[in-house]
N, CA, C and O atoms as a Tripos MOL2 file, in Angstrom:
@<TRIPOS>MOLECULE
protein
  268   267    67     0     0
PROTEIN
NO_CHARGES

@<TRIPOS>ATOM
      1 N          14.2500  -22.0290    2.6210 N.3       1 MET1
      2 CA         14.2240  -20.6710    2.2140 C.3       1 MET1
      3 C          14.1150  -19.9320    3.1750 C.2       1 MET1
      4 O          13.1660  -20.1130    3.9380 O.2       1 MET1
      5 N          15.0020  -18.9410    3.4070 N.am      2 LEU2
      6 CA         15.0760  -17.8850    4.2740 C.3       2 LEU2
      7 C          14.2990  -16.3420    4.0230 C.2       2 LEU2
      8 O          14.4800  -15.6210    3.0410 O.2       2 LEU2
      9 N          13.5410  -16.1040    4.9980 N.am      3 ILE3
     10 CA         12.6190  -14.8190    4.6140 C.3       3 ILE3
     11 C          13.3530  -14.0120    4.1190 C.2       3 ILE3
     12 O          12.8040  -13.1780    3.3990 O.2       3 ILE3
     13 N          14.8370  -13.9230    4.2890 N.am      4 LYS4
     14 CA         15.7970  -12.7380    3.8090 C.3       4 LYS4
     15 C          16.2520  -12.6410    2.5530 C.2       4 LYS4
     16 O          17.0090  -11.7860    2.0940 O.2       4 LYS4
     17 N          15.7520  -13.5610    2.0160 N.am      5 SER5
     18 CA         16.1450  -13.9540    0.6320 C.3       5 SER5
     19 C          14.7900  -13.2960   -0.7120 C.2       5 SER5
     20 O          14.9960  -12.9210   -1.8670 O.2       5 SER5
     21 N          13.5620  -13.3780    0.0100 N.am      6 LEU6
     22 CA         12.5170  -12.2780   -0.1510 C.3       6 LEU6
     23 C          12.3410  -11.0960   -0.1590 C.2       6 LEU6
     24 O          11.5180  -10.4940   -0.8490 O.2       6 LEU6
     25 N          13.3420  -10.5010    0.8530 N.am      7 LEU7
     26 CA         13.1820   -8.8610    1.3440 C.3       7 LEU7
     27 C          13.6900   -8.1040    0.0730 C.2       7 LEU7
     28 O          14.6160   -8.4350   -0.6670 O.2       7 LEU7
     29 N          12.9460   -7.1120   -0.0010 N.am      8 ILE8
     30 CA         13.2700   -5.7490   -0.8600 C.3       8 ILE8
     31 C          14.0210   -5.2340   -0.5790 C.2       8 ILE8
     32 O          14.0400   -5.4770    0.6270 O.2       8 ILE8
     33 N          15.1650   -4.2990   -0.8550 N.am      9 PRO9
     34 CA         16.1410   -3.3820    0.1100 C.3       9 PRO9
     35 C          15.3690   -2.1700    0.0780 C.2       9 PRO9
     36 O          14.6090   -1.9530   -0.8670 O.2       9 PRO9
     37 N          15.5310   -1.1680    1.2590 N.am     10 ARG10
     38 CA         14.8090   -0.2650    1.4880 C.3      10 ARG10
     39 C          15.0860    1.0770    0.2460 C.2      10 ARG10
     40 O          14.4150    2.1090    0.2600 O.2      10 ARG10
     41 N          16.0230    0.8420   -0.6180 N.am     11 GLU11
     42 CA         16.1390    2.2190   -1.5270 C.3      11 GLU11
     43 C          15.0960    1.5700   -2.5380 C.2      11 GLU11
     44 O          14.7840    2.3610   -3.4280 O.2      11 GLU11
     45 N          14.3540    0.0750   -2.6390 N.am     12 GLU12
     46 CA         13.4000   -0.2590   -3.9060 C.3      12 GLU12
     47 C          12.3150   -0.2950   -3.2490 C.2      12 GLU12
     48 O          11.3840   -0.4100   -4.0470 O.2      12 GLU12
     49 N          11.8620   -0.2440   -1.8890 N.am     13 LEU13
     50 CA         10.9640   -0.0110   -1.0700 C.3      13 LEU13
     51 C           9.9280    1.1220   -1.3560 C.2      13 LEU13
     52 O          10.0740    2.2840   -0.9740 O.2      13 LEU13
     53 N           8.7290    0.5930   -2.1630 N.am     14 LEU14
     54 CA          7.5720    1.9990   -2.1560 C.3      14 LEU14
     55 C           6.7860    1.8110   -0.6350 C.2      14 LEU14
     56 O           6.3310    0.8880    0.0420 O.2      14 LEU14
     57 N           6.9520    3.4960   -0.5430 N.am     15 THR15
     58 CA          5.5830    3.5710    0.5770 C.3      15 THR15
     59 C           4.9660    4.8860    0.5290 C.2      15 THR15
     60 O           5.3780    5.8540   -0.1090 O.2      15 THR15
     61 N           3.8320    4.8170    1.3440 N.am     16 VAL16
     62 CA          3.0030    6.0940    1.3970 C.3      16 VAL16
     63 C           3.3840    6.7320    2.8560 C.2      16 VAL16
     64 O           4.0230    6.2890    3.8100 O.2      16 VAL16
     65 N           2.7800    7.8370    2.6310 N.am     17 GLY17
     66 CA          2.6120    8.4540    4.0340 C.3      17 GLY17
     67 C           1.1300    8.5530    4.4690 C.2      17 GLY17
     68 O           0.2770    8.5100    3.5830 O.2      17 GLY17
     69 N           0.7860    8.6720    5.6550 N.am     18 PRO18
     70 CA         -0.5750    8.8720    6.3250 C.3      18 PRO18
     71 C          -1.3760    9.5080    5.7300 C.2      18 PRO18
     72 O          -2.5140    9.1210    5.4650 O.2      18 PRO18
     73 N          -0.6570   11.1010    5.2930 N.am     19 GLU19
     74 CA         -1.4470   11.9260    4.7700 C.3      19 GLU19
     75 C          -1.6110   11.9790    3.2550 C.2      19 GLU19
     76 O          -1.9560   12.9840    2.6330 O.2      19 GLU19
     77 N          -1.2540   10.4860    2.5940 N.am     20 ASP20
     78 CA         -1.4280   10.4880    0.9230 C.3      20 ASP20
     79 C          -2.9460    9.9420    0.4580 C.2      20 ASP20
     80 O          -3.5410    9.1480    1.1860 O.2      20 ASP20
     81 N          -3.3280   10.2500   -0.3580 N.am     21 VAL21
     82 CA         -4.7110    9.9260   -0.7520 C.3      21 VAL21
     83 C          -4.6600    8.3700   -1.1240 C.2      21 VAL21
     84 O          -3.5200    7.9540   -1.3310 O.2      21 VAL21
     85 N          -5.6710    7.4580   -1.2420 N.am     22 LEU22
     86 CA         -5.6620    6.3040   -1.2810 C.3      22 LEU22
     87 C          -5.3230    5.9830   -2.7240 C.2      22 LEU22
     88 O          -4.7060    4.9430   -2.9540 O.2      22 LEU22
     89 N          -5.6870    6.8140   -3.7430 N.am     23 LYS23
     90 CA         -5.3470    6.7980   -5.1940 C.3      23 LYS23
     91 C          -3.7480    6.6860   -5.3590 C.2      23 LYS23
     92 O          -3.3830    5.7550   -6.0760 O.2      23 LYS23
     93 N          -2.9710    7.3120   -4.9280 N.am     24 THR24
     94 CA         -1.9450    7.2990   -4.5580 C.3      24 THR24
     95 C          -1.1750    5.6190   -4.0420 C.2      24 THR24
     96 O          -0.4540    5.0120   -4.8330 O.2      24 THR24
     97 N          -1.4280    5.1780   -2.9010 N.am     25 ALA25
     98 CA         -1.2620    4.2290   -2.5980 C.3      25 ALA25
     99 C          -1.7890    3.0730   -3.3760 C.2      25 ALA25
    100 O          -1.0020    2.1300   -3.2950 O.2      25 ALA25
    101 N          -2.8150    2.8120   -4.0840 N.am     26 LEU26
    102 CA         -3.1080    2.0240   -5.0440 C.3      26 LEU26
    103 C          -2.2830    2.0530   -5.9970 C.2      26 LEU26
    104 O          -1.6170    1.0310   -6.1630 O.2      26 LEU26
    105 N          -2.0090    3.4990   -7.1430 N.am     27 ASP27
    106 CA         -1.1280    3.1230   -7.9440 C.3      27 ASP27
    107 C           0.1670    2.7880   -7.5670 C.2      27 ASP27
    108 O           0.8990    2.2530   -8.4000 O.2      27 ASP27
    109 N           0.6690    3.0800   -6.1470 N.am     28 LYS28
    110 CA          2.0380    2.3120   -5.9660 C.3      28 LYS28
    111 C           1.7770    0.8400   -6.1050 C.2      28 LYS28
    112 O           2.2230    0.2440   -7.0850 O.2      28 LYS28
    113 N           1.0430    0.1840   -5.1320 N.am     29 ILE29
    114 CA          0.6560   -1.0000   -5.2410 C.3      29 ILE29
    115 C           0.7210   -1.5720   -6.6740 C.2      29 ILE29
    116 O           1.5800   -2.4100   -6.9490 O.2      29 ILE29
    117 N          -0.1500   -1.1460   -7.5760 N.am     30 ASN30
    118 CA         -0.4570   -1.7320   -8.6520 C.3      30 ASN30
    119 C           0.8350   -1.4340   -9.7330 C.2      30 ASN30
    120 O           0.8020   -1.8000  -10.9080 O.2      30 ASN30
    121 N           1.9910   -0.6910   -9.1020 N.am     31 SER31
    122 CA          3.1720   -0.7370  -10.5450 C.3      31 SER31
    123 C           3.7070   -1.2430  -10.2360 C.2      31 SER31
    124 O           4.7820   -1.0050  -10.7860 O.2      31 SER31
    125 N           3.8970   -2.7630   -8.8750 N.am     32 ARG32
    126 CA          5.0710   -3.2600   -9.1510 C.3      32 ARG32
    127 C           3.9910   -4.8080   -8.4140 C.2      32 ARG32
    128 O           4.3950   -5.7750   -7.7680 O.2      32 ARG32
    129 N           2.8440   -4.5220   -8.7830 N.am     33 ASN33
    130 CA          1.9730   -5.6490   -8.3430 C.3      33 ASN33
    131 C           1.7790   -6.4960   -6.9190 C.2      33 ASN33
    132 O           1.4050   -7.6600   -6.7780 O.2      33 ASN33
    133 N           2.1990   -5.4200   -5.8180 N.am     34 PHE34
    134 CA          2.3950   -5.4610   -4.4250 C.3      34 PHE34
    135 C           1.0830   -6.1780   -4.5770 C.2      34 PHE34
    136 O           0.5920   -6.3790   -5.6880 O.2      34 PHE34
    137 N           0.3130   -6.7030   -3.0480 N.am     35 LEU35
    138 CA         -0.6530   -6.7570   -2.5370 C.3      35 LEU35
    139 C          -0.8090   -5.4690   -1.4370 C.2      35 LEU35
    140 O          -1.9110   -4.9520   -1.2550 O.2      35 LEU35
    141 N           0.3720   -5.0210   -0.7470 N.am     36 SER36
    142 CA          0.1240   -4.0930    0.4910 C.3      36 SER36
    143 C           1.6510   -3.3610    0.1280 C.2      36 SER36
    144 O           2.5740   -3.8130   -0.5490 O.2      36 SER36
    145 N           1.5440   -2.1550    0.7960 N.am     37 ILE37
    146 CA          2.7540   -1.4070    0.9260 C.3      37 ILE37
    147 C           2.7920   -0.7990    2.3760 C.2      37 ILE37
    148 O           1.7560   -0.7500    3.0390 O.2      37 ILE37
    149 N           4.1440   -0.2760    2.9280 N.am     38 PRO38
    150 CA          4.4410    0.0720    4.3150 C.3      38 PRO38
    151 C           3.9380    1.6870    4.0300 C.2      38 PRO38
    152 O           4.0830    2.3580    3.0070 O.2      38 PRO38
    153 N           3.1550    2.1240    5.6030 N.am     39 VAL39
    154 CA          2.7060    3.3480    5.6350 C.3      39 VAL39
    155 C           3.8140    3.9560    6.6650 C.2      39 VAL39
    156 O           3.9350    3.4870    7.7970 O.2      39 VAL39
    157 N           4.7280    5.1920    6.1210 N.am     40 VAL40
    158 CA          5.4880    5.4630    7.2260 C.3      40 VAL40
    159 C           5.3770    7.2130    7.1090 C.2      40 VAL40
    160 O           4.9340    7.9240    6.2060 O.2      40 VAL40
    161 N           5.9490    7.5260    8.3610 N.am     41 ASP41
    162 CA          5.5640    8.7150    8.5050 C.3      41 ASP41
    163 C           7.2530    8.9660    8.7400 C.2      41 ASP41
    164 O           7.9360    8.3790    9.5790 O.2      41 ASP41
    165 N           7.5890    9.6970    8.0520 N.am     42 GLY42
    166 CA          9.5030    9.7300    7.9710 C.3      42 GLY42
    167 C           9.9670    9.0040    7.8620 C.2      42 GLY42
    168 O           9.9890    8.3860    6.7980 O.2      42 GLY42
    169 N          10.6000    8.6700    8.9030 N.am     43 ARG43
    170 CA         11.4650    6.9560    9.0140 C.3      43 ARG43
    171 C          10.7630    6.1960    9.9170 C.2      43 ARG43
    172 O          11.2630    5.1360   10.2930 O.2      43 ARG43
    173 N           9.2390    6.6980   10.5060 N.am     44 LYS44
    174 CA          8.5750    5.7870   11.6950 C.3      44 LYS44
    175 C           7.6330    4.9870   10.6640 C.2      44 LYS44
    176 O           6.9880    5.4430    9.7200 O.2      44 LYS44
    177 N           7.7330    3.7630   11.0860 N.am     45 PHE45
    178 CA          7.0940    2.6180   10.4060 C.3      45 PHE45
    179 C           5.4480    3.1580   11.3030 C.2      45 PHE45
    180 O           5.3520    3.2330   12.5280 O.2      45 PHE45
    181 N           4.3030    3.4750   10.3000 N.am     46 LYS46
    182 CA          2.9490    3.5110   11.1460 C.3      46 LYS46
    183 C           1.8890    2.5830   10.5220 C.2      46 LYS46
    184 O           0.6890    2.8560   10.5620 O.2      46 LYS46
    185 N           2.3640    1.5260    9.9710 N.am     47 GLY47
    186 CA          1.4160    0.3870    9.3840 C.3      47 GLY47
    187 C           1.4090    0.0970    7.8950 C.2      47 GLY47
    188 O           2.1540    0.6790    7.1060 O.2      47 GLY47
    189 N           0.5570   -0.8010    7.5620 N.am     48 VAL48
    190 CA          0.4970   -1.1020    6.1770 C.3      48 VAL48
    191 C          -0.9520   -0.7890    5.4790 C.2      48 VAL48
    192 O          -1.9870   -0.5870    6.1120 O.2      48 VAL48
    193 N          -0.8240   -0.7890    4.0210 N.am     49 ILE49
    194 CA         -2.1360   -0.3840    3.5460 C.3      49 ILE49
    195 C          -2.1880   -1.6060    2.6190 C.2      49 ILE49
    196 O          -1.0530   -1.8860    2.2320 O.2      49 ILE49
    197 N          -3.1600   -2.4460    2.1250 N.am     50 SER50
    198 CA         -3.6300   -3.3170    1.2220 C.3      50 SER50
    199 C          -4.4650   -2.8210    0.1760 C.2      50 SER50
    200 O          -5.2960   -1.9320    0.3610 O.2      50 SER50
    201 N          -4.2800   -3.3230   -0.8090 N.am     51 LYS51
    202 CA         -5.2540   -3.2550   -2.1470 C.3      51 LYS51
    203 C          -6.8190   -3.9720   -1.3090 C.2      51 LYS51
    204 O          -7.9170   -3.4340   -1.1580 O.2      51 LYS51
    205 N          -6.4690   -4.9840   -1.0050 N.am     52 GLU52
    206 CA         -7.6330   -5.4330    0.0800 C.3      52 GLU52
    207 C          -8.7080   -4.4970    0.3650 C.2      52 GLU52
    208 O          -9.8710   -4.3740   -0.0170 O.2      52 GLU52
    209 N          -7.6930   -3.6820    1.4130 N.am     53 ARG53
    210 CA         -8.0880   -2.7640    2.5220 C.3      53 ARG53
    211 C          -8.9890   -1.5820    1.7110 C.2      53 ARG53
    212 O         -10.1340   -1.2640    2.0340 O.2      53 ARG53
    213 N          -8.1270   -0.9310    0.4520 N.am     54 ILE54
    214 CA         -8.8640   -0.1300    0.0160 C.3      54 ILE54
    215 C          -9.8430   -0.5660   -0.7610 C.2      54 ILE54
    216 O         -10.7160    0.2960   -0.8720 O.2      54 ILE54
    217 N         -10.0480   -1.4440   -1.2890 N.am     55 PHE55
    218 CA        -11.3900   -1.9340   -1.8860 C.3      55 PHE55
    219 C         -12.5690   -1.9560   -1.0790 C.2      55 PHE55
    220 O         -13.6260   -1.4280   -1.4220 O.2      55 PHE55
    221 N         -12.3670   -2.6300    0.1040 N.am     56 ALA56
    222 CA        -13.0040   -2.6400    0.8310 C.3      56 ALA56
    223 C         -13.9200   -1.7660    1.6780 C.2      56 ALA56
    224 O         -15.0900   -1.7860    2.0600 O.2      56 ALA56
    225 N         -12.8700   -1.0070    1.7910 N.am     57 ARG57
    226 CA        -13.5150    0.4980    2.0710 C.3      57 ARG57
    227 C         -14.3790    1.1370    1.1540 C.2      57 ARG57
    228 O         -15.4870    1.5300    1.5180 O.2      57 ARG57
    229 N         -14.0220    1.2580    0.1350 N.am     58 TYR58
    230 CA        -14.3180    1.8480   -0.8910 C.3      58 TYR58
    231 C         -15.9270    1.2920   -0.8280 C.2      58 TYR58
    232 O         -16.8360    2.0930   -0.6090 O.2      58 TYR58
    233 N         -16.1240    0.2120   -0.9870 N.am     59 PHE59
    234 CA        -17.5740   -0.4130   -1.3530 C.3      59 PHE59
    235 C         -18.0690   -0.0380    0.0320 C.2      59 PHE59
    236 O         -19.2630    0.2560   -0.0320 O.2      59 PHE59
    237 N         -17.4780    0.0770    1.5150 N.am     60 GLU60
    238 CA        -18.1340    0.1890    2.3820 C.3      60 GLU60
    239 C         -18.9720    1.5800    2.4860 C.2      60 GLU60
    240 O         -19.9080    1.7740    3.2630 O.2      60 GLU60
    241 N         -18.4880    2.4380    1.6180 N.am     61 VAL61
    242 CA        -18.9750    4.0000    1.6830 C.3      61 VAL61
    243 C         -19.4750    3.8820    0.4260 C.2      61 VAL61
    244 O         -19.2290    4.8120   -0.3430 O.2      61 VAL61
    245 N         -20.1210    2.9610    0.0280 N.am     62 GLY62
    246 CA        -21.1380    3.1020   -1.2530 C.3      62 GLY62
    247 C         -19.8560    3.6390   -2.5860 C.2      62 GLY62
    248 O         -20.1730    4.6490   -3.2140 O.2      62 GLY62
    249 N         -19.1050    3.2660   -2.7900 N.am     63 GLY63
    250 CA        -18.4890    3.6290   -4.2500 C.3      63 GLY63
    251 C         -19.3120    2.8170   -4.9710 C.2      63 GLY63
    252 O         -20.2600    2.1240   -4.6000 O.2      63 GLY63
    253 N         -18.7580    3.0150   -6.2150 N.am     64 ASP64
    254 CA        -19.4770    2.7480   -7.4210 C.3      64 ASP64
    255 C         -18.5920    1.3230   -7.9910 C.2      64 ASP64
    256 O         -17.3730    1.4440   -7.8710 O.2      64 ASP64
    257 N         -19.0610    0.0350   -8.5780 N.am     65 LYS65
    258 CA        -18.1360   -0.8930   -9.0830 C.3      65 LYS65
    259 C         -17.4820   -0.3740   -9.9720 C.2      65 LYS65
    260 O         -16.2710   -0.5840   -9.9000 O.2      65 LYS65
    261 N         -18.0420    0.5950  -11.2860 N.am     66 GLU66
    262 CA        -17.8390    0.9790  -12.5110 C.3      66 GLU66
    263 C         -16.5740    2.1700  -12.1480 C.2      66 GLU66
    264 O         -15.5440    2.1840  -12.8220 O.2      66 GLU66
    265 N         -16.7750    3.0440  -11.1280 N.am     67 ASP67
    266 CA        -15.6180    4.0180  -11.0620 C.3      67 ASP67
    267 C         -14.1240    2.7670  -10.6360 C.2      67 ASP67
    268 O         -12.9790    3.1960  -10.4970 O.2      67 ASP67
@<TRIPOS>BOND
     1     1     2 1
     2     2     3 1
     3     3     4 2
     4     3     5 am
     5     5     6 1
     6     6     7 1
     7     7     8 2
     8     7     9 am
     9     9    10 1
    10    10    11 1
    11    11    12 2
    12    11    13 am
    13    13    14 1
    14    14    15 1
    15    15    16 2
    16    15    17 am
    17    17    18 1
    18    18    19 1
    19    19    20 2
    20    19    21 am
    21    21    22 1
    22    22    23 1
    23    23    24 2
    24    23    25 am
    25    25    26 1
    26    26    27 1
    27    27    28 2
    28    27    29 am
    29    29    30 1
    30    30    31 1
    31    31    32 2
    32    31    33 am
    33    33    34 1
    34    34    35 1
    35    35    36 2
    36    35    37 am
    37    37    38 1
    38    38    39 1
    39    39    40 2
    40    39    41 am
    41    41    42 1
    42    42    43 1
    43    43    44 2
    44    43    45 am
    45    45    46 1
    46    46    47 1
    47    47    48 2
    48    47    49 am
    49    49    50 1
    50    50    51 1
    51    51    52 2
    52    51    53 am
    53    53    54 1
    54    54    55 1
    55    55    56 2
    56    55    57 am
    57    57    58 1
    58    58    59 1
    59    59    60 2
    60    59    61 am
    61    61    62 1
    62    62    63 1
    63    63    64 2
    64    63    65 am
    65    65    66 1
    66    66    67 1
    67    67    68 2
    68    67    69 am
    69    69    70 1
    70    70    71 1
    71    71    72 2
    72    71    73 am
    73    73    74 1
    74    74    75 1
    75    75    76 2
    76    75    77 am
    77    77    78 1
    78    78    79 1
    79    79    80 2
    80    79    81 am
    81    81    82 1
    82    82    83 1
    83    83    84 2
    84    83    85 am
    85    85    86 1
    86    86    87 1
    87    87    88 2
    88    87    89 am
    89    89    90 1
    90    90    91 1
    91    91    92 2
    92    91    93 am
    93    93    94 1
    94    94    95 1
    95    95    96 2
    96    95    97 am
    97    97    98 1
    98    98    99 1
    99    99   100 2
   100    99   101 am
   101   101   102 1
   102   102   103 1
   103   103   104 2
   104   103   105 am
   105   105   106 1
   106   106   107 1
   107   107   108 2
   108   107   109 am
   109   109   110 1
   110   110   111 1
   111   111   112 2
   112   111   113 am
   113   113   114 1
   114   114   115 1
   115   115   116 2
   116   115   117 am
   117   117   118 1
   118   118   119 1
   119   119   120 2
   120   119   121 am
   121   121   122 1
   122   122   123 1
   123   123   124 2
   124   123   125 am
   125   125   126 1
   126   126   127 1
   127   127   128 2
   128   127   129 am
   129   129   130 1
   130   130   131 1
   131   131   132 2
   132   131   133 am
   133   133   134 1
   134   134   135 1
   135   135   136 2
   136   135   137 am
   137   137   138 1
   138   138   139 1
   139   139   140 2
   140   139   141 am
   141   141   142 1
   142   142   143 1
   143   143   144 2
   144   143   145 am
   145   145   146 1
   146   146   147 1
   147   147   148 2
   148   147   149 am
   149   149   150 1
   150   150   151 1
   151   151   152 2
   152   151   153 am
   153   153   154 1
   154   154   155 1
   155   155   156 2
   156   155   157 am
   157   157   158 1
   158   158   159 1
   159   159   160 2
   160   159   161 am
   161   161   162 1
   162   162   163 1
   163   163   164 2
   164   163   165 am
   165   165   166 1
   166   166   167 1
   167   167   168 2
   168   167   169 am
   169   169   170 1
   170   170   171 1
   171   171   172 2
   172   171   173 am
   173   173   174 1
   174   174   175 1
   175   175   176 2
   176   175   177 am
   177   177   178 1
   178   178   179 1
   179   179   180 2
   180   179   181 am
   181   181   182 1
   182   182   183 1
   183   183   184 2
   184   183   185 am
   185   185   186 1
   186   186   187 1
   187   187   188 2
   188   187   189 am
   189   189   190 1
   190   190   191 1
   191   191   192 2
   192   191   193 am
   193   193   194 1
   194   194   195 1
   195   195   196 2
   196   195   197 am
   197   197   198 1
   198   198   199 1
   199   199   200 2
   200   199   201 am
   201   201   202 1
   202   202   203 1
   203   203   204 2
   204   203   205 am
   205   205   206 1
   206   206   207 1
   207   207   208 2
   208   207   209 am
   209   209   210 1
   210   210   211 1
   211   211   212 2
   212   211   213 am
   213   213   214 1
   214   214   215 1
   215   215   216 2
   216   215   217 am
   217   217   218 1
   218   218   219 1
   219   219   220 2
   220   219   221 am
   221   221   222 1
   222   222   223 1
   223   223   224 2
   224   223   225 am
   225   225   226 1
   226   226   227 1
   227   227   228 2
   228   227   229 am
   229   229   230 1
   230   230   231 1
   231   231   232 2
   232   231   233 am
   233   233   234 1
   234   234   235 1
   235   235   236 2
   236   235   237 am
   237   237   238 1
   238   238   239 1
   239   239   240 2
   240   239   241 am
   241   241   242 1
   242   242   243 1
   243   243   244 2
   244   243   245 am
   245   245   246 1
   246   246   247 1
   247   247   248 2
   248   247   249 am
   249   249   250 1
   250   250   251 1
   251   251   252 2
   252   251   253 am
   253   253   254 1
   254   254   255 1
   255   255   256 2
   256   255   257 am
   257   257   258 1
   258   258   259 1
   259   259   260 2
   260   259   261 am
   261   261   262 1
   262   262   263 1
   263   263   264 2
   264   263   265 am
   265   265   266 1
   266   266   267 1
   267   267   268 2
@<TRIPOS>SUBSTRUCTURE
     1 MET1         2 RESIDUE 1 A MET
     2 LEU2         6 RESIDUE 1 A LEU
     3 ILE3        10 RESIDUE 1 A ILE
     4 LYS4        14 RESIDUE 1 A LYS
     5 SER5        18 RESIDUE 1 A SER
     6 LEU6        22 RESIDUE 1 A LEU
     7 LEU7        26 RESIDUE 1 A LEU
     8 ILE8        30 RESIDUE 1 A ILE
     9 PRO9        34 RESIDUE 1 A PRO
    10 ARG10       38 RESIDUE 1 A ARG
    11 GLU11       42 RESIDUE 1 A GLU
    12 GLU12       46 RESIDUE 1 A GLU
    13 LEU13       50 RESIDUE 1 A LEU
    14 LEU14       54 RESIDUE 1 A LEU
    15 THR15       58 RESIDUE 1 A THR
    16 VAL16       62 RESIDUE 1 A VAL
    17 GLY17       66 RESIDUE 1 A GLY
    18 PRO18       70 RESIDUE 1 A PRO
    19 GLU19       74 RESIDUE 1 A GLU
    20 ASP20       78 RESIDUE 1 A ASP
    21 VAL21       82 RESIDUE 1 A VAL
    22 LEU22       86 RESIDUE 1 A LEU
    23 LYS23       90 RESIDUE 1 A LYS
    24 THR24       94 RESIDUE 1 A THR
    25 ALA25       98 RESIDUE 1 A ALA
    26 LEU26      102 RESIDUE 1 A LEU
    27 ASP27      106 RESIDUE 1 A ASP
    28 LYS28      110 RESIDUE 1 A LYS
    29 ILE29      114 RESIDUE 1 A ILE
    30 ASN30      118 RESIDUE 1 A ASN
    31 SER31      122 RESIDUE 1 A SER
    32 ARG32      126 RESIDUE 1 A ARG
    33 ASN33      130 RESIDUE 1 A ASN
    34 PHE34      134 RESIDUE 1 A PHE
    35 LEU35      138 RESIDUE 1 A LEU
    36 SER36      142 RESIDUE 1 A SER
    37 ILE37      146 RESIDUE 1 A ILE
    38 PRO38      150 RESIDUE 1 A PRO
    39 VAL39      154 RESIDUE 1 A VAL
    40 VAL40      158 RESIDUE 1 A VAL
    41 ASP41      162 RESIDUE 1 A ASP
    42 GLY42      166 RESIDUE 1 A GLY
    43 ARG43      170 RESIDUE 1 A ARG
    44 LYS44      174 RESIDUE 1 A LYS
    45 PHE45      178 RESIDUE 1 A PHE
    46 LYS46      182 RESIDUE 1 A LYS
    47 GLY47      186 RESIDUE 1 A GLY
    48 VAL48      190 RESIDUE 1 A VAL
    49 ILE49      194 RESIDUE 1 A ILE
    50 SER50      198 RESIDUE 1 A SER
    51 LYS51      202 RESIDUE 1 A LYS
    52 GLU52      206 RESIDUE 1 A GLU
    53 ARG53      210 RESIDUE 1 A ARG
    54 ILE54      214 RESIDUE 1 A ILE
    55 PHE55      218 RESIDUE 1 A PHE
    56 ALA56      222 RESIDUE 1 A ALA
    57 ARG57      226 RESIDUE 1 A ARG
    58 TYR58      230 RESIDUE 1 A TYR
    59 PHE59      234 RESIDUE 1 A PHE
    60 GLU60      238 RESIDUE 1 A GLU
    61 VAL61      242 RESIDUE 1 A VAL
    62 GLY62      246 RESIDUE 1 A GLY
    63 GLY63      250 RESIDUE 1 A GLY
    64 ASP64      254 RESIDUE 1 A ASP
    65 LYS65      258 RESIDUE 1 A LYS
    66 GLU66      262 RESIDUE 1 A GLU
    67 ASP67      266 RESIDUE 1 A ASP
């Protein structure tokens, strides 16, 4: 199987911007059951944000498990 068979068309891709809040990213990730989504500034790729990293950082800064 080729990688291109698993790619999502640009029109269907969910992204966040560098100034978006983490809740926005997490909501978008969860809405499609993704593990991560790209971070873009306009049309420029800046990186990837993952569900794992969001939760890791949340608990690093003392977030409450119940929240």
